[in-house]
Wavefront OBJ file of the C-alpha trace (Angstrom):
o trace
v 1.348 91.301 48.009
v 0.523 89.701 44.799
v -2.797 87.873 44.101
v -2.791 84.439 42.059
v -4.778 84.011 38.976
v -7.375 82.103 39.566
v -8.368 79.145 37.536
v -4.981 79.459 35.371
v -3.047 76.271 35.013
v 0.463 74.440 34.800
v 1.148 74.838 30.960
v 1.689 71.239 29.613
v -0.029 69.070 32.513
v -2.859 67.576 30.894
v -1.269 67.558 28.641
v 1.016 64.880 30.058
v -1.701 63.119 31.858
v -3.572 62.090 28.600
v -0.844 61.134 27.293
v 0.623 59.315 30.168
v -2.728 57.041 30.916
v -3.015 57.257 26.198
v 0.248 55.237 27.317
v -0.487 52.649 29.350
v -4.008 51.873 27.841
v -1.815 51.654 24.468
v 1.238 48.986 26.116
v -1.991 47.248 27.415
v -3.682 46.309 24.264
v -0.709 45.003 22.583
v 0.058 42.955 25.379
v -3.724 41.511 25.221
v -3.086 41.121 21.101
v -0.008 39.754 21.363
v -1.662 36.964 24.187
v -3.714 35.861 21.011
v -2.096 36.630 19.166
v 0.254 33.837 20.863
v -2.931 31.683 21.723
v -3.665 30.883 19.133
v -0.374 30.200 17.259
v -0.427 27.326 20.333
v -3.957 25.652 19.621
v -3.320 25.914 15.760
v 0.243 24.134 16.740
v -1.351 21.652 19.186
v -4.479 20.597 16.464
v -1.791 20.171 13.895
v 0.191 17.436 16.921
v -2.693 16.587 17.159
v -4.150 15.367 13.612
v -0.375 14.453 13.107
v -0.372 11.914 15.324
v -4.522 10.787 14.539
v -2.464 10.171 11.815
v -0.065 8.320 13.340
v -1.564 5.588 15.176
v -4.798 5.269 11.701
v -1.264 4.086 9.906
v 0.266 2.014 12.781
v 0.442 -2.044 12.387
v 0.500 -2.075 9.140
v 3.873 -3.162 8.252
v 2.582 -5.988 10.277
v 0.094 -5.983 7.870
v 1.677 -6.155 4.692
v 4.007 -8.411 6.132
v 1.783 -11.307 6.842
v 0.007 -10.784 3.614
v 3.340 -11.053 1.191
v 4.876 -13.517 4.239
v 6.146 -16.186 1.085
v 7.188 -12.618 -1.345
v 9.592 -10.056 0.821
v 9.287 -7.968 -1.933
v 6.905 -6.568 -1.714
v 7.165 -6.165 1.682
v 10.198 -4.362 0.411
v 8.164 -2.074 -2.541
v 5.693 -1.176 0.474
v 8.063 0.901 2.669
v 9.324 2.295 -0.574
v 6.187 3.336 -2.021
v 4.749 4.892 1.293
v 7.273 4.085 4.762
v 3.713 1.537 5.665
v 1.656 4.191 5.691
v -2.853 4.760 4.778
v -2.903 7.461 5.806
v -0.989 11.890 5.797
v -0.343 13.742 8.789
v -4.064 15.194 8.725
v -5.878 12.224 9.049
v -6.652 12.441 4.316
v -5.956 9.002 2.453
v -1.824 9.586 1.638
v -1.850 10.574 -2.291
v 1.053 11.056 -4.401
v 2.352 11.473 -7.958
v 0.251 14.033 -10.441
v -2.694 15.027 -9.127
v -3.030 12.816 -6.387
v -4.001 9.928 -8.719
v -1.736 7.127 -5.936
v -3.634 5.840 -3.106
v -2.047 4.503 -0.518
v -0.199 1.938 1.006
v 1.493 0.532 -2.939
v 0.437 3.973 -3.990
v -2.349 1.776 -6.502
v -3.005 3.974 -9.488
v -6.986 5.443 -8.717
v -7.972 6.206 -12.288
v -7.475 3.271 -13.312
v -7.380 0.272 -11.121
v -10.318 2.085 -8.101
v -13.858 0.638 -10.243
v -11.402 -2.848 -10.712
v -10.609 -3.219 -7.164
v -14.630 -2.058 -6.447
v -15.178 -5.377 -8.677
v -12.884 -7.384 -6.881
v -13.727 -6.368 -3.189
v -11.537 -3.635 -2.722
v -12.131 -0.479 -1.523
v -8.098 1.113 -2.172
v -8.558 4.229 0.366
v -8.520 1.000 3.100
v -6.158 -0.326 4.328
v -7.207 -3.777 3.852
v -8.830 -2.934 0.780
v -5.274 -1.969 -0.541
v -3.284 -4.667 0.457
v -6.021 -7.759 -0.552
v -5.516 -4.927 -4.533
v -1.618 -5.103 -4.317
v -2.115 -8.869 -3.128
v -4.663 -9.945 -7.072
v -2.267 -7.014 -7.960
v 1.470 -9.225 -7.740
v -0.299 -12.159 -8.112
v -1.473 -11.513 -12.312
v 1.543 -9.254 -12.778
v 4.469 -9.534 -10.160
v 6.272 -7.200 -8.902
v 6.069 -5.299 -12.219
v 3.387 -2.382 -11.454
v 6.091 -1.064 -8.898
v 8.474 -1.246 -11.003
v 10.242 1.477 -10.137
v 9.983 0.681 -6.164
v 11.163 -3.224 -7.552
v 14.632 -5.088 -4.813
v 16.983 -5.573 -6.883
v 16.890 -9.191 -5.350
v 13.380 -8.603 -7.105
v 14.954 -8.689 -10.896
v 16.126 -12.892 -10.276
v 14.221 -14.449 -8.359
v 15.479 -17.728 -6.531
v 13.928 -21.098 -8.803
v 11.018 -21.776 -6.441
v 11.146 -25.729 -5.116
v 8.843 -27.705 -2.609
v 5.929 -30.211 -2.949
v 2.334 -30.253 -3.958
v 0.701 -32.006 -1.475
v -2.913 -30.901 -1.924
v -5.089 -31.842 -5.719
v -5.808 -28.625 -7.654
v -7.208 -27.027 -10.400
v -8.153 -24.051 -12.119
v -9.556 -21.476 -11.419
v -8.167 -21.314 -7.449
v -4.754 -18.941 -5.285
v -2.837 -21.499 -4.067
v 0.872 -20.819 -2.595
v 1.722 -24.083 -4.162
v -0.186 -22.513 -7.655
v 3.081 -21.353 -7.780
v 5.494 -24.428 -6.507
v 2.922 -26.388 -9.733
v 4.175 -23.871 -12.145
v 7.612 -24.337 -10.789
v 7.519 -27.538 -11.472
v 5.383 -27.066 -14.873
v 8.329 -25.132 -16.420
v 11.687 -27.184 -15.156
v 9.274 -30.156 -17.140
v 10.034 -28.620 -19.589
v 6.442 -27.574 -20.065
v 6.555 -23.373 -18.909
v 2.480 -21.995 -18.058
v 4.090 -19.091 -19.920
v 7.144 -17.747 -22.262
v 7.331 -14.015 -20.108
v 5.544 -12.148 -17.735
v 3.224 -13.598 -14.800
v 3.200 -17.760 -14.629
v 7.126 -18.226 -16.228
v 10.294 -19.290 -14.522
v 11.435 -16.647 -11.796
v 6.840 -14.868 -12.096
v 5.004 -17.212 -10.748
v 2.452 -16.450 -9.438
v -0.834 -18.641 -6.604
v -3.129 -18.456 -9.737
v -4.223 -21.389 -11.405
v -5.167 -19.598 -14.066
v -5.724 -20.808 -18.426
v -2.371 -21.170 -19.201
v -1.274 -23.861 -16.822
v -4.522 -25.457 -16.670
v -3.019 -25.728 -20.639
v 0.862 -26.419 -19.539
v -0.561 -29.620 -17.114
v -2.502 -30.597 -20.446
v 0.357 -30.958 -22.235
v 2.078 -32.367 -19.575
v -0.408 -35.010 -19.033
v -0.875 -36.193 -22.153
v 2.783 -36.040 -22.560
v 2.994 -38.737 -19.710
v 0.074 -40.565 -21.329
v -2.531 -39.343 -17.711
v -4.689 -38.232 -19.665
v -4.995 -36.394 -22.712
v -8.587 -35.823 -23.325
v -12.273 -34.595 -21.031
v -11.933 -32.718 -18.644
v -11.242 -32.544 -14.920
v -14.803 -34.100 -14.140
v -14.767 -37.083 -15.761
v -10.960 -38.647 -16.896
v -9.465 -35.672 -14.684
v -7.110 -34.099 -17.599
v -5.892 -30.520 -16.507
v -6.517 -31.920 -12.722
v -3.766 -31.516 -10.334
v -4.143 -34.882 -8.738
v -2.046 -37.815 -7.635
v -0.839 -39.521 -10.356
v -0.227 -36.038 -11.667
v 1.455 -34.733 -8.389
v 3.736 -38.203 -8.424
v 4.368 -37.410 -11.487
v 5.652 -33.957 -11.050
v 7.531 -35.510 -8.200
v 10.163 -37.418 -10.557
v 9.642 -34.871 -14.403
v 12.741 -34.126 -15.955
v 12.958 -32.314 -19.073
l 1 2 3 4 5 6 7 8 9 10 11 12 13 14 15 16 17 18 19 20 21 22 23 24 25 26 27 28 29 30 31 32 33 34 35 36 37 38 39 40 41 42 43 44 45 46 47 48 49 50 51 52 53 54 55 56 57 58 59 60 61 62 63 64 65 66 67 68 69 70 71 72 73 74 75 76 77 78 79 80 81 82 83 84 85 86 87 88 89 90 91 92 93 94 95 96 97 98 99 100 101 102 103 104 105 106 107 108 109 110 111 112 113 114 115 116 117 118 119 120 121 122 123 124 125 126 127 128 129 130 131 132 133 134 135 136 137 138 139 140 141 142 143 144 145 146 147 148 149 150 151 152 153 154 155 156 157 158 159 160 161 162 163 164 165 166 167 168 169 170 171 172 173 174 175 176 177 178 179 180 181 182 183 184 185 186 187 188 189 190 191 192 193 194 195 196 197 198 199 200 201 202 203 204 205 206 207 208 209 210 211 212 213 214 215 216 217 218 219 220 221 222 223 224 225 226 227 228 229 230 231 232 233 234 235 236 237 238 239 240 241 242 243 244 245 246 247 248 249 250 251 252
């Protein structure tokens, strides 16, 4: 009877067993790594979605703010929609920027290098919602829709003639909606504050500036209301009851 050889092992048995263990551990490692990468991707996606949601929250209500600020100038509401979609903030929560080097900022895409200091001097921070809208009102009052000509509605190039009644006294330095009516009435009477640009027919503004005062003085002198002095002494350049009444019946 043959005796067994002690200590001998079946050829390849250990190798197969070790290979199986290695394969199993490798699969588990790759599975864990896949889970970690999936979790990271999900976290990244959630973070991006959270940032976009936060920016969306920060932009909520801007359309209503623009509509309220430009209730008498619907063309500027259309400009805000065209320029930024009523957004002050980008999806990552930073200030919305456009143009070369991101120089145009916010709701009205105001040129920061040109206007930031001017806006700050006037009390407006164009990197904020209220400051951007507020400075846009300043620009519009001084220049009409010209700074946004690329987004100006077709109807804005030929605005309807203003009409209305003057019910308050007006003087140089004032900003009021009735200054627009005053400028339109002066133009209708043959004394336009300007031949072109702000204050000219179809481009009235709410600012009673030097050109408007000069037009008022010419009108007053022609109508023998006042022809010398100043606003405080004779009312020369100030729109009071007599001047309002004369404008209401004036013809060129």
